[in-house]
Each structure stands twice: as C-alpha cells, then as structure tokens.
C-alpha positions as CSV (number, residue, x, y, z in Angstrom):
1,X,-54.7,32.7,10.6
2,X,-57.7,34.7,11.5
3,X,-60.3,31.9,11.3
4,X,-61.6,32.8,7.8
5,X,-62.6,30.2,5.3
6,X,-59.2,30.2,3.6
7,X,-57.1,30.1,6.7
8,X,-57.0,26.4,7.3
9,X,-54.0,25.8,4.9
10,X,-52.2,28.8,6.4
11,X,-52.7,27.5,9.9
12,X,-51.4,24.0,8.9
13,X,-48.3,25.7,7.5
14,X,-47.8,27.9,10.5
15,X,-47.9,25.0,12.9
16,X,-46.3,22.3,10.7
17,X,-43.3,22.2,13.0
18,X,-45.5,20.8,15.8
19,X,-46.5,17.7,13.8
20,X,-50.2,18.6,14.4
21,X,-52.5,19.4,11.5
22,X,-56.2,19.5,10.8
23,X,-57.5,16.0,10.3
24,X,-60.4,14.5,8.6
25,X,-64.0,15.7,9.2
26,X,-66.3,13.0,10.6
27,X,-69.9,12.7,11.4
28,X,-70.4,11.2,14.9
29,X,-71.4,7.8,13.3
30,X,-68.4,7.8,10.9
31,X,-66.0,8.6,13.8
32,X,-67.6,5.7,15.8
33,X,-67.1,3.4,12.9
34,X,-63.4,4.4,12.6
35,X,-62.9,4.0,16.3
36,X,-64.5,0.5,16.3
37,X,-62.3,-0.6,13.5
38,X,-59.2,0.6,15.3
39,X,-60.3,-1.2,18.5
40,X,-61.0,-4.5,16.6
41,X,-57.6,-4.4,14.9
42,X,-55.7,-3.6,18.2
43,X,-57.8,-5.6,20.7
44,X,-59.7,-8.5,19.1
45,X,-62.3,-10.1,21.3
46,X,-65.3,-8.9,23.2
47,X,-63.6,-7.4,26.2
48,X,-60.4,-5.6,26.8
49,X,-58.8,-4.9,30.2
50,X,-57.0,-1.8,31.4
51,X,-53.8,-3.9,31.7
52,X,-54.1,-4.9,28.0
53,X,-54.4,-1.3,26.9
54,X,-51.5,-0.3,29.0
55,X,-49.3,-3.1,27.6
56,X,-50.2,-2.0,24.1
57,X,-49.4,1.6,24.9
58,X,-45.9,0.8,26.2
59,X,-45.3,-1.5,23.3
60,X,-46.0,1.4,20.9
61,X,-43.9,3.9,23.0
62,X,-40.9,1.5,23.1
63,X,-41.1,0.6,19.4
64,X,-40.0,3.6,17.4
65,X,-40.4,1.7,14.1
66,X,-44.1,1.2,14.8
67,X,-46.2,4.1,13.5
68,X,-49.5,5.0,15.1
69,X,-51.9,7.7,13.9
70,X,-54.0,9.4,16.5
71,X,-57.1,11.3,15.7
72,X,-58.8,13.4,18.4
73,X,-60.9,16.4,18.7
74,X,-58.8,18.8,20.7
75,X,-57.6,22.2,19.9
76,X,-60.5,23.0,17.6
77,X,-60.7,26.5,16.3
78,X,-63.5,28.1,18.2
79,X,-63.9,30.7,15.4
80,X,-64.7,27.9,13.0
81,X,-66.5,25.4,15.3
82,X,-67.9,27.5,18.0
83,X,-67.2,27.7,21.7
84,X,-68.6,25.7,24.6
85,X,-68.7,29.0,26.5
86,X,-70.8,32.1,25.8
87,X,-69.1,34.8,23.9
88,X,-70.0,38.4,23.3
89,X,-71.1,39.2,19.8
90,X,-70.9,35.6,18.4
91,X,-73.2,32.6,18.5
92,X,-71.9,29.5,20.3
93,X,-71.7,27.9,16.8
94,X,-70.8,30.5,14.2
95,X,-71.8,28.0,11.4
96,X,-75.3,27.8,12.7
97,X,-76.0,31.4,11.8
98,X,-77.8,33.9,14.0
99,X,-76.1,36.4,16.3
100,X,-76.0,37.0,20.0
101,X,-73.8,35.3,22.5
102,X,-75.2,31.9,22.8
103,X,-77.5,30.8,25.6
104,X,-77.0,34.0,27.5
105,X,-77.4,36.2,24.5
106,X,-74.0,37.7,25.1
107,X,-75.1,39.1,28.4
108,X,-73.3,38.9,31.8
109,X,-72.0,35.3,31.1
110,X,-70.4,36.3,27.8
111,X,-68.3,39.0,29.5
112,X,-67.7,37.3,32.9
113,X,-64.0,37.2,34.0
114,X,-64.4,33.5,34.8
115,X,-65.3,32.7,31.2
116,X,-62.3,31.0,29.4
117,X,-63.4,32.7,26.1
118,X,-62.2,35.9,27.6
119,X,-58.6,34.9,28.4
C-alpha cells in the first residue's frame, strides 16, 4: 500500500503470511494500563527479577500449546505516523499538518546521506 487512508486493510492482506498485522491503537495511558495488567497476571508481587522473566520466557517458548499475544510499536508506517528523522517535503508527523521537513525544515538534514529516511 501507498500509505493512504484506505491502505491499512490492503497492507494487512499483503503481509498476512508473516503473522504480523496492525494492532490496537492506544493512548500512552491506555498502553500503560494494558502493560500493567499483563505484568500483574504474569508476575504477581511487587518485584520481579531478571531470572523470573527469563524462566517465564523459556516456559512460553517450550510450550507450544500456550498462546501469548505480543503488542509492540515497531514497524510503524512512517507515512502514517511520521518519522523520527527529518524528511524532505513532509512534516515529521504528517497527521499534525503543516509542511516542511520537520525540525530542519527539510534542509540539509532532510537530504543528508546518513539519514535513514533516505535509504
């Protein structure tokens, strides 16, 4: 998909074979609440050690009958959510409106060869 408003379903279909799909949309507070509930269910008690987390990880990996859903914020479409790097001709956050190339106004940083947005 080209990143347009109707392309999300198309992108989900295109990459369905990977098992990845767009998840829920959270505010920061709602995501924190979800993460806190997950932690309380998996690791009751006030403190959790690195060893307890690793034991839980391997228990999940070695138990194919146990399903775990993982939500994370990777692989976000920069055309929908913006980029952390200056771009030429686009705002850092396209949904915020305005033009330019972000903090640098699309100047030298937006076109720099080191900028991952240009790869």
